[in-house]
C-alpha positions in Angstrom: 134.3 139.4 1.1 130.4 138.8 2.0 127.9 138.9 -0.5 126.1 142.0 0.9 129.7 143.8 0.5 130.0 142.2 -3.0 126.2 144.1 -3.5 126.7 147.3 -2.0 127.9 149.5 -4.6 125.3 148.0 -7.3 122.5 148.5 -4.8 123.5 152.1 -4.0 124.0 153.0 -7.7 120.5 151.4 -8.3 118.8 153.2 -5.9 120.6 156.4 -6.6 119.4 155.8 -10.4 115.7 155.2 -8.9 115.7 157.9 -6.7 116.5 160.5 -10.0 114.2 158.7 -12.2 111.4 158.9 -9.9 112.3 162.5 -9.2 112.0 163.6 -12.7 109.4 161.5 -13.5 107.6 163.2 -10.6 108.3 166.7 -11.9 107.4 166.0 -15.2 103.8 166.8 -16.3 102.0 166.2 -19.5 99.2 168.4 -18.6 97.3 170.9 -21.2 100.1 173.1 -21.2 102.4 170.9 -22.5 99.8 169.1 -25.0 99.4 172.9 -26.3 102.9 173.5 -26.9 103.8 173.8 -31.1 106.5 170.8 -31.4 108.5 169.5 -34.3 107.1 166.6 -36.4 110.4 164.5 -35.5 109.5 164.9 -31.5 109.7 161.0 -30.3 106.1 159.7 -29.3 105.9 160.3 -25.6 105.5 156.2 -24.9 109.4 156.4 -25.9 110.7 158.5 -23.5 110.1 155.7 -20.8 111.6 152.6 -22.2 114.6 154.9 -23.4 115.3 156.6 -20.2 115.0 153.2 -18.3 118.2 151.6 -20.8 120.1 154.8 -20.0 120.0 154.5 -17.1 120.6 151.0 -16.7 123.6 151.8 -18.4 124.5 155.0 -17.0 124.3 153.1 -13.2 126.2 150.1 -15.0 129.2 152.1 -15.9 129.5 153.7 -12.7 129.6 150.4 -10.7 132.2 149.4 -13.2 134.4 152.7 -12.4 134.0 152.4 -8.6 134.8 148.8 -8.8 137.6 149.4 -11.1 139.8 152.2 -9.1 139.6 151.8 -5.1 141.6 155.0 -5.1 139.7 157.7 -2.8 140.0 160.3 -4.9 139.1 158.8 -7.9 135.7 157.4 -6.5 135.1 161.4 -4.5 135.5 162.3 -8.3 133.0 160.0 -9.8 130.1 160.0 -6.9 130.6 164.3 -7.0 130.3 164.0 -11.1 126.9 161.5 -10.7 125.7 163.4 -7.9 125.9 166.9 -9.9 124.9 164.9 -13.0 121.3 164.3 -11.0 120.4 166.8 -9.7 121.0 168.4 -13.5 118.7 165.9 -14.7 116.1 166.6 -12.3 116.2 170.1 -12.7 115.6 170.1 -15.9 112.3 168.4 -15.7 111.5 170.8 -12.8 112.4 173.9 -15.4 110.7 172.4 -18.4 107.5 170.9 -16.8 106.6 172.5 -13.5 108.3 175.8 -14.0 106.8 175.7 -17.6 110.3 177.5 -18.9 111.5 175.4 -21.9 113.8 178.6 -22.5 115.3 178.0 -18.7 115.4 174.5 -19.7 117.6 174.9 -22.9 120.1 177.0 -21.0 120.2 174.3 -18.4 120.1 171.7 -20.8 123.7 172.2 -21.4 125.2 172.3 -18.3 123.3 168.5 -18.2 125.4 167.6 -21.4 128.8 168.6 -20.0 127.5 166.5 -16.9 127.2 163.7 -18.8 130.5 164.0 -21.0 132.2 164.5 -17.6 130.7 161.4 -16.5 132.2 159.7 -19.6 135.6 161.0 -18.9 135.5 159.7 -15.4 134.2 156.5 -16.0 136.5 156.1 -19.2 139.3 156.8 -17.4 138.8 153.5 -15.5 137.1 151.1 -18.2 136.6 152.1 -22.0 133.7 150.4 -22.1 132.1 151.9 -19.2 132.7 155.3 -20.5 131.0 154.1 -23.6 127.9 153.2 -21.6 127.1 156.8 -21.4 127.2 157.4 -25.2 123.0 156.5 -25.3 122.6 159.2 -22.3 124.8 161.9 -24.2 123.1 161.3 -27.7 119.6 161.3 -26.6 120.2 164.5 -24.3 121.5 166.0 -27.4 118.3 164.8 -29.4 116.5 166.7 -26.3 118.5 169.8 -26.5 117.4 169.9 -30.3 114.1 169.7 -29.3 113.4 171.7 -26.7 115.5 174.1 -28.9 112.8 174.1 -31.4 109.9 174.4 -28.9 111.2 177.3 -27.8 111.5 178.7 -31.0 108.2 177.5 -32.3 106.4 178.8 -28.6 108.2 181.9 -27.4 107.8 183.7 -25.3 107.8 182.1 -21.8 107.0 183.3 -18.5 103.7 185.6 -19.6 100.6 185.9 -18.1 98.1 183.3 -19.6 
């Protein structure tokens, strides 16, 4: 096998992770609207989100590559790709709903689907490698915290979608 073939899955996975991270980052705006939101005292500081997401994306990408390399069955790989694609879309969609549409209430409904998609990632990667499945645990934990934070923001600031 050539070196280029060996680097294929990690390179594709890394590019996909960067695409999702950049799209989510571009959708995230901490403008005046965001700064005026009432938030609970336990909200992590804004500076923490970048490093946490970097670790999560690195772990989740590694888990996907391990699962891809661990099962050459085309059907299993198709399920793996579909699970990651759905998760990527849901990851970006949360930021769009919360920050661009300024609808934390819609984002709260969407975060349930995102959480479930992470559980699916854990299952499809964990089926091949327990370690790969567990690499998605920090992602699930962080989105669980984010969902609780999202719920508090909705309760502290509702209603949304009203003219300013």
